[in-house]
N, C-alpha and C positions, 0 to 999 in steps of 0.2 A: 074670326081670324086674323084673314088676312086684311082687315082692318086699324087692326091693330098693327100687325108687325110694315103694315103703310104707315103709316102718323108715323114709327117707330124711329122709321127710315130715313124720315125728315130729319131729322136732328141732325145728321151724319153729313156734312158739310162734303165732302169728296166722295170716297168710297169705301165701302163697308163688308165686313165678310159675315157671314150666317154664326159663329161667334161672338160679336160683336155686338148681332140684335138678340140673341141668348143671352146674351151674358144677367141684360134687365127681367129675362123673365122667365127662363129655366137655366137659371146658370147646376152649375154641374155642383157647385160647392155650398148650395144650397137644399140636396138629394133629389135635383133632377134626375131623368131618367135617358136611358137613349130614344125611348117610342115619346121623349118630348120634342128631342132633336131632332128627329122623323116629318113628325106635324109641323116646327116651325122652318124645315128642309125643302116639305109638300106646298106651304103655302105661299113662300117664297118665291119658288117655283111657279106656281098660280099664277103672281104677281106680277115678274119678267113674260110665260106667257099672254098676260095679259095685255104687258106695253106699259103698266105702270113700270118699273125698275127696272135695271136695264142690266148685262151679263158686262162686268168690265175686264179688259184685261191685265192684272195686276201692277203694281206704280212697279215702275223698273227704278232698281237699290242691286245691288252689288251684293248679296247673298248668299247662301250658299240652298236655301231653298231653289233658287235661278235655276232652269236646267235647258241645258243647248236643245236637248234630245225632242223628240214630238210626246212620248211621251206622256201626258200630263195626267196619270192615275194616282190620286190622293193628293194633287196641291188646293189648296186655296184657292175658292171663288171667289173671285169681287164680284160684287155687286154697286150701280150709282143712280141713282134718281138721278133723270138729265131735263123732264119736263118741270121747268118752272113756273106753271100753275097747278100742276098738281103739292107740286113738294109746297108751294103759299100756301094752298089752305088746307091739305094734314099736317101744318105745322099751325096754324092755328087752332089746328083741337090741341094739341097738347100744350101744356104749362109748361112755364120759365126754369123753375123743380123737377120738372121729370123729363128737361130735354137735360136739364145738367145733369143730371139720375143719370140716362139712358147712355150717357156720356162717359162718367167718372166709372158705370159702372164697365165697357168693353175697356177700357181700357185698364183697371186691373186686371183684368183676362185680361187682356194681350200681355199685360208684367210677370202675371201670372204661369200665366204658361211659355215664356222665355223663362224667369229661373229659378223657379217650384220644381224642375224635374232636375235640376245637379242638384240641387240644395238634398231634394230625396234620396237619391244615388248615394252624397256624402251619409246624410242621414243610417239608412242601410247599412254603412260600409263602417260605419263606428257602431251599428249594433249589434253587427256580424264579429267583433271581436269580445274573446270572450270576458268577461270582467267574477276580478274573487275578492271578495268584500273583507277589509281589514281582520277581522278578524277568528275568517281561515284562513288567513299566513300567519297570524298567532301559533295560529294551533299546529300546522305545518312547520312552522321553524319550530316551537318545542316540542314535535316530535319525532325532526331528524336531527342526526348528531351536528 
């Protein structure tokens, strides 16, 4: 499992996150469970402890997720592969089509996680409005004077 994660991490040029790796192997849209993400996290932590990939600070950008406080609980962890030798060897074991697929899945997952929650709240608001079918409205008008 760790070898597959190492090969997948060579697909990303800069830093990547655990959800980026999970997008192609255990996507929540494909029926994956939290246990699958936990196994992925464990494999990633093992690669960090062995020195194959490094934990890096998040990319600097002005976003609501950037906090000035020292509390990092719930923040996304970023990883990067620093060794050029490991990157070259790992990349040679991954086909170009697989690299494109991993990158595409990660980008789609990022966009969905960014835009989908707002769309789902809009949909829930639309569904909460009571709908009266037209045939009931006509019957109700006949009953009222």
